[in-house]
C-alpha positions as CSV (number, residue, x, y, z in Angstrom):
1,M,-47.4,-3.6,24.0
2,P,-45.3,-1.1,25.6
3,G,-44.8,-2.1,29.5
4,L,-43.2,1.4,30.8
5,S,-44.6,4.9,30.9
6,A,-42.7,8.1,32.0
7,P,-44.3,7.4,36.1
8,K,-42.9,4.3,35.8
9,V,-39.8,4.8,34.7
10,R,-39.2,7.4,37.3
11,S,-40.4,4.8,40.3
12,A,-39.0,2.1,39.2
13,K,-36.7,-0.3,41.6
14,P,-33.3,-1.5,40.7
15,G,-33.0,-4.3,38.3
16,R,-34.1,-4.3,34.5
17,H,-37.4,-4.0,33.0
18,H,-38.8,-4.4,29.7
19,D,-40.6,-2.0,28.0
20,G,-41.3,-4.3,25.1
21,D,-39.3,-5.1,21.3
22,G,-36.2,-5.8,23.1
23,L,-36.0,-2.3,24.7
24,Y,-35.2,-2.5,28.8
25,L,-34.5,0.2,31.4
26,N,-31.8,-0.6,33.2
27,V,-31.6,0.7,37.2
28,Q,-28.7,0.7,39.4
29,P,-28.6,0.1,43.3
30,G,-27.6,3.6,43.8
31,G,-30.3,4.9,41.3
32,A,-28.7,5.7,37.8
33,R,-31.3,4.6,35.2
34,S,-30.4,3.6,31.6
35,W,-31.6,2.3,28.5
36,V,-30.5,-0.7,26.6
37,L,-31.4,-2.7,23.7
38,R,-31.5,-6.5,23.4
39,V,-31.2,-7.2,19.9
40,Q,-29.7,-10.4,17.5
41,V,-27.2,-9.3,15.4
42,D,-25.8,-12.1,12.9
43,G,-27.6,-14.9,14.8
44,K,-26.0,-13.4,18.1
45,R,-27.8,-12.0,20.6
46,R,-26.1,-8.7,22.1
47,D,-27.0,-5.8,24.8
48,I,-26.5,-2.5,23.4
49,G,-26.5,0.6,25.4
50,L,-28.7,3.8,24.6
51,G,-27.9,6.4,27.0
52,S,-29.2,7.4,30.3
53,V,-32.6,8.3,30.8
54,D,-33.2,11.8,31.0
55,L,-35.1,12.6,34.3
56,A,-35.2,16.0,34.4
57,R,-37.8,16.0,31.2
58,L,-39.2,13.0,32.4
59,V,-40.0,14.6,35.9
60,S,-41.3,17.7,33.9
61,G,-43.7,15.6,31.8
62,K,-42.1,16.5,28.8
63,D,-41.5,13.2,27.0
64,Q,-40.9,14.7,23.7
65,A,-38.1,15.8,21.2
66,D,-35.4,18.6,23.1
67,A,-36.2,21.8,22.2
68,S,-32.5,22.5,22.3
69,P,-31.2,25.2,19.7
70,I,-28.5,22.7,18.6
71,D,-30.0,20.2,16.6
72,I,-28.1,17.0,17.8
73,P,-29.4,13.4,15.7
74,L,-31.2,11.0,17.8
75,L,-28.3,8.5,17.5
76,Q,-25.9,11.1,18.9
77,R,-28.0,11.8,22.0
78,K,-26.9,10.3,25.2
79,L,-29.7,11.5,27.5
80,L,-33.2,10.0,26.1
81,T,-36.5,9.8,27.5
82,L,-38.9,7.2,27.4
83,T,-40.1,8.1,23.2
84,E,-36.7,8.9,22.4
85,A,-35.5,5.4,23.7
86,R,-37.8,3.6,21.9
87,E,-37.3,5.6,18.4
88,K,-33.7,5.0,19.2
89,A,-33.9,1.5,19.7
90,R,-36.3,1.1,16.5
91,M,-33.6,2.5,14.4
92,L,-31.3,0.2,16.0
93,R,-33.2,-3.2,15.2
94,A,-34.2,-1.8,11.6
95,A,-30.1,-1.7,10.8
96,A,-29.6,-5.3,12.6
97,K,-32.4,-6.4,10.5
98,A,-30.6,-5.2,7.4
99,G,-27.2,-6.7,8.3
100,L,-25.3,-3.5,9.3
101,D,-23.7,-3.6,12.9
102,P,-26.1,-1.2,15.3
103,V,-23.1,-0.3,17.6
104,M,-21.7,1.0,14.3
105,E,-24.7,3.0,13.3
106,R,-25.4,4.6,16.8
107,D,-21.8,5.9,16.8
108,R,-21.3,6.6,13.1
109,E,-22.1,10.3,13.5
110,R,-20.2,10.6,16.7
111,R,-17.1,9.6,14.9
112,S,-14.7,11.7,12.8
113,I,-15.1,9.5,9.3
114,P,-11.4,10.0,7.3
115,K,-11.2,10.3,3.6
116,F,-9.7,7.6,1.8
117,R,-6.2,9.8,1.2
118,E,-6.1,10.5,5.2
119,A,-6.8,6.9,5.9
120,A,-4.3,5.5,3.5
121,K,-1.6,7.3,5.2
122,D,-3.0,5.8,8.7
123,A,-3.1,2.5,7.0
124,H,0.1,2.8,6.0
125,A,1.8,3.9,8.8
126,A,0.5,1.3,10.9
127,W,1.3,-1.4,8.0
128,S,4.8,-0.3,7.0
129,I,6.1,-1.5,10.3
130,G,8.8,-4.1,10.5
131,R,8.6,-4.1,6.7
132,K,11.6,-2.6,4.4
133,D,11.5,1.2,3.7
134,K,11.2,0.7,0.0
135,E,8.4,-1.8,0.3
136,A,6.6,0.5,2.8
137,A,7.3,3.6,0.2
138,T,5.7,2.2,-2.9
139,F,2.6,1.2,-1.1
140,L,1.5,5.2,-0.6
141,R,3.3,6.2,-3.8
142,S,1.1,4.0,-5.9
143,L,-2.0,4.9,-4.2
144,E,-0.8,8.7,-4.9
145,I,-0.5,7.9,-8.8
146,H,-3.2,5.9,-9.3
147,A,-6.3,6.0,-6.4
148,F,-6.0,9.4,-5.1
149,P,-6.9,11.7,-8.2
150,A,-10.4,9.6,-8.0
151,I,-11.4,9.0,-4.5
152,G,-8.7,10.6,-2.4
153,N,-11.2,13.2,-1.2
154,K,-14.2,10.6,-0.6
155,R,-15.0,9.4,2.8
156,V,-13.7,5.5,3.4
157,D,-17.5,4.9,4.3
158,Q,-18.8,5.9,0.8
159,I,-16.3,4.0,-1.1
160,S,-18.2,1.5,-2.9
161,A,-16.9,-1.3,-5.4
162,A,-18.0,0.8,-8.4
163,D,-15.5,3.3,-6.9
164,I,-12.6,0.7,-6.8
165,V,-13.5,-0.5,-10.6
166,D,-12.9,3.2,-11.9
167,V,-9.7,3.3,-10.2
168,L,-8.4,0.1,-11.7
169,L,-10.1,0.3,-15.2
170,P,-7.0,2.6,-16.8
171,I,-4.3,0.5,-15.5
172,W,-5.8,-3.2,-15.2
173,T,-5.0,-4.4,-18.8
174,S,-2.5,-1.8,-19.7
175,K,-0.5,-2.4,-16.6
176,P,-1.8,-5.8,-15.1
177,D,1.0,-6.0,-12.2
178,M,0.2,-2.8,-10.8
179,G,-3.4,-2.9,-11.5
180,R,-3.1,-5.9,-9.0
181,K,-0.8,-4.0,-6.3
182,V,-3.3,-1.0,-6.2
183,R,-6.4,-3.3,-6.0
184,Q,-5.0,-4.6,-2.9
185,R,-3.4,-1.5,-1.4
186,I,-7.1,-0.3,-1.7
187,G,-8.6,-3.2,-0.2
188,R,-6.1,-2.7,3.0
189,V,-7.2,0.9,3.1
190,L,-10.7,0.2,3.5
191,N,-10.3,-3.0,5.7
192,F,-8.2,-1.2,8.0
193,A,-10.8,1.1,7.6
194,H,-13.3,-1.3,9.0
195,G,-11.5,-2.2,12.0
196,K,-11.2,1.1,12.9
197,G,-15.0,1.3,13.0
198,W,-14.8,4.0,9.9
199,R,-17.0,1.9,7.6
200,P,-19.7,-0.9,7.8
201,T,-18.1,-3.4,5.6
202,E,-14.9,-4.8,4.3
203,A,-13.5,-3.7,1.2
204,P,-15.6,-5.2,-1.9
205,G,-14.5,-8.0,-3.1
206,K,-16.5,-10.3,-5.5
207,S,-18.3,-7.7,-6.9
208,V,-15.2,-5.8,-7.9
209,S,-13.6,-8.9,-9.7
210,A,-16.9,-9.4,-11.6
211,S,-16.7,-5.7,-13.2
212,L,-12.9,-6.2,-13.9
213,P,-11.9,-7.2,-17.9
214,R,-9.3,-10.6,-18.1
215,Q,-5.8,-9.4,-17.7
216,P,-3.1,-10.4,-20.4
217,K,-1.4,-13.7,-19.6
218,G,2.0,-14.2,-18.6
219,G,3.6,-11.7,-16.0
220,N,7.1,-11.9,-16.9
221,Y,9.3,-8.5,-17.8
222,R,9.7,-7.6,-21.4
223,A,12.9,-7.6,-22.3
224,M,15.2,-6.4,-24.9
225,P,17.2,-9.0,-26.9
226,W,20.9,-8.7,-25.8
227,A,21.7,-8.4,-29.5
228,D,19.7,-5.3,-29.4
229,V,21.6,-3.4,-26.1
230,P,24.7,-2.2,-27.4
231,A,22.5,0.0,-30.2
232,F,20.1,1.1,-28.0
233,V,22.9,2.6,-25.4
234,K,24.6,4.0,-27.8
235,R,21.2,6.5,-28.5
236,L,21.1,6.4,-25.1
237,R,24.2,7.7,-24.3
238,A,23.8,10.0,-27.4
239,A,21.1,11.8,-25.9
240,S,21.4,14.7,-23.6
241,P,22.6,13.0,-19.9
242,T,19.3,13.0,-17.6
243,V,19.1,11.6,-14.4
244,G,16.7,8.9,-15.5
245,R,19.3,8.1,-18.7
246,Q,22.1,8.2,-16.6
247,A,20.3,6.0,-13.7
248,L,19.0,3.4,-16.7
249,L,22.5,2.8,-18.0
250,F,23.9,2.3,-14.7
251,Q,21.3,-0.3,-14.3
252,I,22.3,-1.9,-17.3
253,L,26.0,-2.6,-16.7
254,T,24.7,-3.5,-13.1
255,A,22.2,-6.1,-14.0
256,A,20.6,-4.4,-11.1
257,R,16.8,-4.4,-10.1
258,P,15.3,-0.8,-10.9
259,G,14.1,-0.4,-7.0
260,E,18.2,-0.9,-5.8
261,V,19.1,1.9,-8.3
262,R,16.7,4.4,-7.2
263,A,18.1,3.4,-3.8
264,A,22.0,3.8,-4.4
265,R,23.5,6.1,-2.2
266,W,27.0,7.3,-2.8
267,N,28.2,5.8,0.9
268,Q,27.4,2.3,-0.2
269,I,30.2,2.7,-3.5
270,D,33.9,1.4,-2.8
271,A,35.7,3.1,-5.7
272,D,38.9,1.1,-4.5
273,K,37.5,-2.2,-4.6
274,R,34.8,-1.1,-7.3
275,D,32.1,-2.5,-5.2
276,W,28.5,-1.5,-4.8
277,N,27.7,-2.7,-1.6
278,R,23.7,-2.5,-1.3
279,P,22.4,-3.0,2.0
280,A,19.5,-5.7,3.1
281,D,17.4,-3.1,3.1
282,I,17.0,-2.4,-0.5
283,M,17.1,-5.9,-1.8
284,K,14.2,-8.1,-2.5
285,A,15.3,-10.8,-0.8
286,G,16.2,-8.6,2.3
287,I,20.0,-9.8,2.0
288,A,22.8,-7.6,1.6
289,H,24.8,-8.1,-1.8
290,S,27.8,-6.6,-3.6
291,V,28.0,-5.8,-7.3
292,T,31.2,-5.5,-9.1
293,L,31.3,-2.5,-10.7
294,S,33.1,-2.7,-14.2
295,T,34.8,-0.1,-15.9
296,A,31.9,1.4,-17.8
297,A,29.8,1.4,-14.6
298,L,32.4,3.2,-12.4
299,Q,32.2,5.8,-15.9
300,V,28.5,6.6,-15.4
301,L,29.5,6.8,-11.5
302,E,32.2,9.3,-12.3
303,N,29.6,11.6,-14.8
304,A,27.2,11.4,-11.9
305,A,29.2,12.5,-9.6
306,A,28.7,16.1,-10.6
307,R,25.4,16.1,-8.6
308,K,27.1,14.8,-5.7
309,T,26.6,16.5,-2.2
310,A,28.8,17.0,1.0
311,K,26.0,14.0,2.3
312,D,27.5,10.8,2.4
313,D,24.4,9.4,2.1
314,A,23.0,10.9,-0.8
315,L,21.1,9.4,-3.5
316,I,23.5,8.9,-6.5
317,F,20.4,9.2,-9.0
318,P,18.2,12.1,-7.0
319,G,14.7,13.3,-8.0
320,R,13.2,16.2,-7.3
321,G,14.1,17.8,-4.0
322,A,16.5,15.2,-3.5
323,G,14.3,12.3,-2.7
324,M,14.0,8.9,-4.6
325,F,13.1,9.3,-7.8
326,S,9.6,7.6,-9.3
327,D,9.5,4.0,-9.9
328,M,8.3,4.6,-13.4
329,T,10.9,7.0,-14.5
330,L,13.2,4.0,-15.7
331,N,10.6,2.5,-17.9
332,K,9.5,6.2,-19.0
333,V,13.0,6.7,-20.9
334,L,12.5,3.6,-22.7
335,R,9.1,4.7,-23.7
336,D,10.7,8.2,-24.9
337,S,13.0,6.4,-27.2
338,D,10.0,4.4,-28.7
339,E,11.1,1.0,-26.8
340,P,7.9,-1.4,-25.9
341,F,10.1,-3.0,-23.5
342,D,10.9,-2.9,-19.0
343,A,13.8,-1.4,-17.7
344,H,13.3,-4.7,-15.2
345,G,14.2,-6.7,-18.7
346,F,17.4,-6.1,-18.8
347,R,18.5,-8.3,-16.1
348,S,16.8,-11.1,-18.3
349,A,18.8,-9.8,-21.5
350,F,22.0,-9.6,-19.4
351,R,21.3,-13.5,-18.1
352,D,20.9,-14.7,-22.0
353,W,24.1,-12.7,-22.5
354,A,26.0,-14.6,-20.1
355,A,24.7,-17.6,-21.4
356,E,25.5,-17.5,-25.1
357,N,28.7,-15.4,-24.9
358,M,30.6,-16.5,-21.4
359,T,30.3,-20.5,-21.6
360,H,33.7,-20.8,-19.7
361,I,31.9,-19.2,-16.4
362,P,29.6,-21.5,-14.5
363,D,25.9,-20.3,-14.5
364,A,26.1,-19.8,-10.6
365,V,28.1,-17.2,-11.1
366,A,25.5,-15.3,-13.2
367,E,22.9,-16.4,-11.0
368,I,25.0,-14.5,-8.0
369,A,25.6,-11.8,-9.8
370,L,21.7,-11.0,-10.2
371,A,21.5,-11.3,-6.4
372,H,19.4,-14.7,-6.9
373,I,18.8,-16.9,-4.2
374,E,19.7,-20.7,-4.5
375,P,16.6,-22.3,-3.9
376,N,17.7,-25.6,-2.7
377,K,18.2,-25.0,1.1
378,V,20.9,-27.6,1.9
379,I,23.2,-26.4,-1.2
380,R,22.6,-23.2,0.0
381,A,23.7,-23.6,3.4
382,Y,27.2,-25.6,2.2
383,K,28.1,-22.9,-0.7
384,R,29.3,-19.7,0.6
385,T,31.3,-18.5,-1.9
386,Q,30.3,-15.8,-3.8
387,Y,32.8,-16.1,-7.1
388,P,34.0,-12.5,-6.8
389,Q,37.3,-12.9,-9.3
390,M,34.3,-14.3,-12.3
391,R,31.9,-11.9,-11.4
392,R,34.3,-9.0,-11.9
393,E,35.1,-10.7,-15.3
394,L,31.7,-11.1,-16.1
395,M,30.5,-8.2,-15.5
396,E,33.8,-6.3,-16.9
397,G,33.0,-8.4,-20.6
398,W,29.1,-6.8,-20.1
399,G,30.1,-3.7,-19.3
400,A,32.6,-4.0,-22.7
401,Y,30.1,-5.5,-24.6
402,V,27.2,-3.0,-23.8
403,M,29.2,0.3,-24.5
404,A,31.4,-0.6,-27.6
405,E,29.0,0.8,-30.1
406,A,28.7,3.8,-27.7
407,A,32.5,4.1,-27.9
408,S,32.9,6.9,-30.6
409,V,29.8,8.8,-28.7
């Protein structure tokens, strides 16, 4: 049975006075009065402030809903009569029993809850601090391509497991690696939103997994057999010299990763020494690495120089607006040529060619050419040489082999 009435609220002495069902009137020594709800949340007792006592209406005897022309939801109100405090307490008790956070429910409408695209940009800004520029850029770019069209304009507190599954299904089996990355990044955004108080729960996990089909086994990149590379390069050079085709040819000749080619800049090239000095921030291992440039690779750069601007740090293979082209561009060149392989797979083709055709050069040289890190820490500590002369011979041989059939083009 309620223990308070309007007259008791007005005349209550300093201290805490119980009304019932966890609702208390808290009176300060100076006379300030406020409402507090004591409730169990996840098995723990919590005291939640509901607001101050609306003494003006209590004194006037109007312990009813406010007749203000502005319709303010009860959970947002900071001045409450006894009747309103009881109703607000009832609503938050119900939220706690349903497994929700009553504080978050109390403040939900007071907050400005962002849409997914806005939350993703905030999460990206926080997450990218201290990470490589390339890694940070792909985080947001993958969401722009695969998630924003479906859930970009949806509030983060309204995104469900079904919404996430709808985003992932088109790429989950056809692009399994990207599907996993997009799922992880959506989860990171939703967990960030939960931490900010924008949604009551973290990203759904088990329910999403249960709704997705099994991905195909195997995670290796599809590699073109090394014996087929010269014929493909001949067709590639016979087509119009687009940025994508030139970049793919440069990637094949240098056995670089696609991302390293996308981030290649003119100030990384030392034409006199015939080197491409790649900084740590574009390398997978985060360690600077130099590529010995073959005659064929230098010829690609000479052709690309027609687009070169006055800026020394300009991209060698720029995309739209002089920015970095999409990470799907090189694979698109292959698809346009009816090839089912991945651009990254040319590294494997180079490695197999070297093993079978350059037997006089140690395997370690080819591994360094691919910027692979020696897994044994002890060996890595003592073996400091980078075999520059043998690497130059190796890359020159690869360039001559790849371009042999294209010599007449």
